[in-house]
C-alpha positions in Angstrom: 3.3 -21.0 13.4 6.9 -20.7 12.3 8.1 -17.7 10.2 8.3 -18.8 6.5 11.1 -16.5 5.5 13.7 -18.3 7.6 15.3 -21.7 7.0 16.2 -24.3 9.6 19.4 -22.4 10.4 17.6 -19.1 10.9 18.9 -17.6 7.7 16.5 -15.4 5.7 15.5 -16.9 2.3 12.8 -16.5 -0.3 9.9 -19.0 0.2 9.7 -21.6 -2.6 6.2 -21.3 -4.1 6.8 -23.5 -7.1 4.5 -26.3 -5.8 1.6 -24.0 -4.9 -1.4 -23.9 -7.2 -2.0 -20.7 -9.3 -5.1 -19.1 -7.8 -6.9 -15.7 -8.0 -5.5 -13.4 -5.2 -6.6 -10.1 -3.9 -5.5 -7.8 -1.1 -6.8 -4.5 0.2 -4.9 -2.2 2.5 -5.6 1.2 4.1 -3.8 4.1 5.8 -4.0 7.8 6.3 -2.1 11.1 6.3 -3.2 13.4 9.1 -2.3 17.1 8.6 -3.0 20.6 9.8 -6.4 22.1 8.7 -4.6 24.7 6.5 -2.7 21.9 4.7 -6.0 20.0 4.2 -7.6 23.1 2.7 -4.7 23.7 0.3 -4.9 20.1 -1.0 -8.7 20.2 -1.1 -8.7 23.5 -3.0 -6.0 22.4 -5.4 -3.6 25.1 -4.3 -0.5 22.9 -3.6 2.6 24.4 -5.3 3.7 21.0 -6.6 0.3 20.3 -8.3 -2.4 17.7 -8.0 -1.5 16.0 -4.7 -4.1 13.3 -4.8 -3.6 12.5 -8.5 0.2 12.2 -8.2 -0.1 10.2 -5.0 -2.5 7.8 -6.7 0.0 7.2 -9.5 2.8 6.8 -7.0 0.8 4.2 -5.1 0.2 2.2 -8.4 3.9 2.4 -9.2 4.8 1.3 -5.6 2.7 -1.8 -5.9 4.3 -2.7 -9.2 7.8 -2.3 -7.8 7.3 -4.0 -4.4 9.8 -6.9 -5.1 12.5 -4.3 -5.8 11.9 -2.7 -2.4 11.1 -5.6 -0.1 14.0 -8.1 -0.3 12.1 -11.4 -0.1 9.0 -10.6 -2.1 8.3 -12.6 -5.3 7.9 -10.6 -8.5 4.2 -11.1 -9.4 2.1 -10.5 -12.5 0.0 -7.8 -10.9 -3.3 -7.6 -12.9 -4.9 -4.7 -11.1 -3.9 -1.9 -8.8 -6.5 0.6 -7.7 -5.6 3.4 -5.2 -8.3 5.6 -3.8 -7.5 8.8 -1.9 -10.3 10.4 0.0 -10.2 13.8 1.8 -11.5 13.4 5.3 -12.5 16.5 7.3 -12.5 14.6 10.5 -8.8 13.8 10.5 -8.2 16.4 8.9 -6.3 14.6 6.1 -6.3 12.0 3.4 -7.5 8.4 3.7 -5.9 5.9 1.3 -7.1 2.5 0.2 -5.3 0.2 -2.3 -6.7 -2.9 -3.9 -4.3 -5.3 -5.7 -5.1 -8.4 -7.7 -3.1 -11.2 -9.4 -3.4 -14.7 -10.5 -0.4 -16.5 -9.1 1.2 -18.7 -6.5 1.5 -16.2 -3.7 -0.5 -13.3 -2.3 -0.4 -9.5 -2.9 -0.7 -8.2 0.6 2.8 -6.6 0.4 1.9 -4.9 -2.9 -1.3 -3.4 -1.4 0.7 -2.2 1.7 3.4 -0.8 -0.5 0.8 1.0 -2.6 -0.7 2.7 0.5 2.7 3.5 1.9 4.0 5.0 -1.3 0.9 7.1 -1.8 1.1 8.4 1.8 4.7 9.3 1.4 3.9 11.1 -1.8 1.2 13.2 -0.1 3.8 14.1 2.5 6.4 15.0 -0.1 4.0 17.2 -2.0 2.8 19.1 1.1 5.8 19.1 3.4 6.7 22.7 2.4 3.7 23.9 4.3 3.3 21.2 7.0 6.3 19.1 8.2 4.3 17.8 11.1 2.0 15.6 9.0 1.5 12.1 10.4 1.3 8.8 8.4 -0.5 6.0 10.1 -3.0 3.2 10.3 -1.4 1.2 7.5 -2.8 -2.3 7.6 -4.3 -5.1 5.5 -8.1 -5.0 5.5 -8.6 -8.0 3.2 -6.6 -10.9 1.8 -8.2 -13.6 -0.2 -7.0 -16.6 -2.3 -4.5 -19.3 -1.8 -4.2 -22.0 0.8 -4.7 -19.8 3.8 -8.0 -18.6 2.5 -9.7 -15.4 3.4 -8.7 -12.8 6.0 -10.7 -9.7 6.9 -9.6 -7.2 9.5 -12.0 -6.5 12.3 
């Protein structure tokens, strides 16, 4: 399948979605921030010097989803109708698991918005805890679910 963001000459361009039908769209993405046990405990116990790490990261993720077309050059601005970002402490990492759900009714999907929400939330966790742990790792960012539109449903395995 050819890449849709390149024209016949190979130049990058925004895909024309004007002839696509308006449909309900949803995307879910996930990722994590792995950290030292001490950092995990500081976040868990609410002792981070910058404040509520998970609460601020949740808001950052929501803002990131809404600003995706400003960050990713060829993304269409979309009327995002829902953004939910869940951050869960996970002892087994140790760290924070992040899941974002984005919904719209439009002519193109919201996978990039969901991925941006997770990425922004993860970067915010890093920013808020980097004073005690510069070795944190961000990873596992991927689309779990995409539904709506011509290509139908995709679920990660």
